C-alpha positions as CSV (number, residue, x, y, z in Angstrom):
1,X,109.7,103.8,-47.4
2,X,113.6,104.0,-47.4
3,X,116.4,101.7,-46.4
4,X,117.6,102.5,-42.9
5,X,121.0,100.9,-43.3
6,X,121.8,102.6,-46.7
7,X,120.8,106.1,-45.6
8,X,122.7,105.9,-42.3
9,X,125.9,104.5,-43.9
10,X,125.8,107.0,-46.7
11,X,125.3,109.9,-44.3
12,X,128.3,108.8,-42.2
13,X,130.6,108.3,-45.2
14,X,129.6,111.7,-46.7
15,X,130.9,113.3,-43.6
16,X,134.2,111.3,-43.7
17,X,133.5,109.5,-40.4
18,X,134.3,106.0,-39.4
19,X,132.5,103.9,-36.8
20,X,135.1,104.5,-34.0
21,X,134.6,108.3,-34.4
22,X,130.8,107.9,-34.4
23,X,131.1,105.8,-31.3
24,X,133.2,108.4,-29.5
25,X,130.7,111.2,-30.4
26,X,127.4,109.3,-29.7
27,X,128.6,107.1,-26.8
28,X,127.1,104.1,-28.6
29,X,129.3,101.1,-29.1
30,X,130.6,100.6,-32.6
31,X,129.1,97.1,-32.9
32,X,125.6,98.6,-32.3
33,X,126.2,101.3,-34.8
34,X,127.2,98.7,-37.4
35,X,124.1,96.7,-36.5
36,X,121.9,99.7,-37.2
37,X,123.6,100.3,-40.6
38,X,123.1,96.6,-41.5
39,X,119.6,96.4,-40.1
40,X,120.7,93.6,-37.8
41,X,118.4,94.8,-35.0
42,X,118.4,91.4,-33.3
43,X,121.9,92.2,-32.2
44,X,120.6,95.0,-30.0
45,X,119.3,94.3,-26.5
46,X,115.6,95.3,-27.0
47,X,113.3,97.5,-29.1
48,X,113.7,100.3,-26.6
49,X,117.5,100.4,-27.2
50,X,117.0,100.1,-30.9
51,X,114.7,103.2,-31.0
52,X,117.1,105.2,-28.7
53,X,120.2,104.3,-30.6
54,X,118.5,104.9,-33.9
55,X,117.3,108.3,-33.0
56,X,120.6,109.4,-31.4
57,X,122.7,108.1,-34.4
58,X,120.4,109.7,-37.0
59,X,120.4,113.1,-35.1
60,X,124.2,112.9,-34.9
61,X,124.4,112.5,-38.7
62,X,122.1,115.5,-39.2
63,X,119.1,113.3,-40.1
64,X,115.5,113.3,-38.7
65,X,115.8,110.8,-35.8
66,X,112.1,110.5,-35.3
67,X,111.6,109.7,-38.9
68,X,114.0,106.8,-38.6
69,X,112.2,105.6,-35.4
70,X,108.8,105.7,-37.2
71,X,110.2,103.8,-40.2
72,X,111.7,101.1,-37.8
73,X,108.3,100.8,-36.0
74,X,106.3,100.5,-39.2
75,X,108.6,97.8,-40.7
76,X,109.9,95.8,-37.8
77,X,107.6,96.3,-34.8
78,X,104.2,95.9,-36.5
79,X,104.2,92.1,-36.2
80,X,105.3,92.3,-32.6
81,X,102.6,94.8,-31.8
82,X,99.9,92.6,-33.4
83,X,101.2,89.7,-31.4
84,X,101.0,91.8,-28.2
85,X,97.5,92.8,-28.9
86,X,96.5,89.2,-29.5
87,X,98.0,88.2,-26.2
88,X,96.1,91.0,-24.4
89,X,92.9,89.9,-26.1
90,X,93.5,86.3,-25.0
91,X,94.2,87.4,-21.4
92,X,91.2,89.7,-21.1
93,X,88.6,86.9,-21.0
94,X,90.6,85.1,-18.3
95,X,90.7,88.2,-16.2
96,X,87.0,88.9,-16.7
97,X,86.1,85.3,-15.8
98,X,88.3,85.6,-12.7
99,X,86.5,88.7,-11.7
100,X,83.1,87.2,-12.3
101,X,84.0,84.2,-10.1
102,X,85.2,86.4,-7.3
103,X,81.9,88.4,-7.6
104,X,79.9,85.2,-7.4
105,X,81.8,84.0,-4.4
106,X,81.4,87.3,-2.6
107,X,77.7,87.3,-3.4
108,X,77.3,83.8,-1.9
109,X,79.2,84.8,1.2
110,X,77.0,87.9,1.7
111,X,73.8,85.8,1.2
112,X,75.0,83.2,3.8
113,X,75.9,85.9,6.3
114,X,72.4,87.5,5.9
115,X,70.7,84.1,6.3
116,X,72.7,83.5,9.5
117,X,71.6,86.9,10.9
118,X,68.0,86.1,10.1
119,X,68.2,82.7,11.8
120,X,69.9,84.2,14.9
121,X,67.3,87.0,15.1
122,X,64.5,84.5,14.7
123,X,65.9,82.1,17.3
124,X,66.8,84.6,20.0
125,X,64.5,87.5,19.2
126,X,61.4,85.9,20.6
127,X,60.2,86.4,24.1
128,X,61.5,84.3,27.0
129,X,60.8,84.2,30.7
130,X,64.1,86.0,31.4
131,X,63.7,88.5,28.6
132,X,63.1,92.1,29.6
133,X,59.6,93.2,29.1
134,X,58.9,95.8,26.5
135,X,57.2,98.9,27.8
136,X,54.7,100.1,25.3
137,X,54.1,103.8,24.9
138,X,51.4,105.1,27.2
139,X,48.0,105.4,25.7
140,X,46.8,108.9,24.9
141,X,44.6,110.5,27.5
142,X,40.9,110.0,26.8
143,X,39.1,113.0,25.2
144,X,35.9,113.8,26.9
145,X,34.3,113.4,30.4
146,X,35.0,110.1,32.2
147,X,33.3,109.2,35.5
148,X,33.0,106.3,37.8
149,X,32.1,105.7,41.5
150,X,29.6,103.2,42.9
151,X,26.5,104.7,44.7
152,X,26.8,108.1,43.1
153,X,23.9,109.5,41.2
154,X,25.0,111.7,38.2
155,X,23.2,113.5,35.5
156,X,25.3,114.9,32.6
157,X,24.0,117.4,30.1
158,X,25.6,119.0,27.1
159,X,26.7,122.6,27.8
160,X,23.9,123.7,30.1
161,X,20.9,122.7,32.2
162,X,18.8,122.8,29.1
163,X,21.2,120.8,27.0
164,X,20.6,117.2,25.9
165,X,21.0,114.5,28.5
166,X,24.2,112.4,27.9
167,X,23.9,110.3,31.0
168,X,21.5,110.0,34.0
169,X,21.6,107.3,36.7
170,X,23.3,105.8,39.7
171,X,26.8,104.4,39.0
172,X,27.4,100.8,39.8
173,X,30.6,99.1,41.0
174,X,33.0,98.6,38.1
175,X,31.1,100.9,35.8
176,X,33.0,103.6,34.0
177,X,31.4,106.0,31.5
178,X,32.9,108.3,28.9
179,X,31.0,111.0,27.0
180,X,32.5,113.1,24.3
181,X,32.6,116.9,24.5
182,X,34.4,119.7,26.4
183,X,31.6,121.6,28.2
184,X,29.1,119.9,30.6
185,X,26.4,120.7,33.1
186,X,26.5,118.0,35.8
187,X,24.1,117.2,38.7
188,X,25.7,115.0,41.4
189,X,24.3,113.3,44.5
190,X,26.5,111.4,47.0
191,X,29.8,112.1,45.3
192,X,31.9,110.4,48.0
193,X,33.2,107.7,45.6
194,X,33.0,109.7,42.4
195,X,36.1,109.9,40.1
196,X,35.6,112.6,37.5
197,X,38.1,113.5,34.7
198,X,37.9,115.8,31.7
199,X,40.4,115.1,28.9
200,X,42.4,113.0,31.3
201,X,42.7,115.7,34.0
202,X,41.0,115.2,37.4
203,X,38.1,117.5,38.1
204,X,38.0,118.8,41.7
205,X,34.6,119.0,43.3
206,X,33.4,120.7,46.5
207,X,32.7,118.4,49.4
208,X,28.9,118.4,49.3
209,X,26.3,115.6,49.1
210,X,24.4,117.4,46.3
211,X,25.9,119.9,43.9
212,X,25.4,121.2,40.4
213,X,28.6,122.3,38.5
214,X,29.6,123.5,35.1
215,X,32.8,121.7,33.9
216,X,35.0,123.0,31.1
217,X,38.7,122.3,30.3
218,X,39.6,125.7,31.9
219,X,37.5,125.7,35.0
220,X,34.9,124.1,37.2
221,X,32.1,126.4,38.6
222,X,28.9,126.2,40.5
223,X,25.9,126.1,38.2
224,X,23.2,127.1,40.8
């Protein structure tokens, strides 16, 4: 540690300079140069000016300006720095509390808005006499042989005439039957009212009172 005032004044006097000459060379008013030499730093406007003037004056005198600035900071600015840190520490909790309060308020607003949307959806989302009806997707086509038609006798066998009997009898009004499979041997009598589909597709039959057919997804053919 060294005395700022003594070293600055001695460096100036060694070079045979007075304060007006130093003022003319550094463009720093003589009263500020005197304050630096006497360590009366309160006479200068602010720490920023002190550092700037101190560095410029020391460099002008052939000294290490940064060394003088560091010495000034270590001796005269330490207390102020600690006070600034304390003020920042004291202000931080207030800012954090303010942020937490704003976050809580925003959270409550969001919850209230969500609750309002739920209430509106519950109140107006139900069905009403004027509400448009919702068209449900069409049901998938039935897989298998479906047949109906009052007064029609029908005998359905699996695959061929020797196959197992799946249905045999005269159809009644309102009766609809469905048997699973894809290949059928069918005997039909009085097919005037018969409605026959395979996998949802209508099966075309010849206009005969009695017929025997073989029905598959790809074709319908006489079976003798």
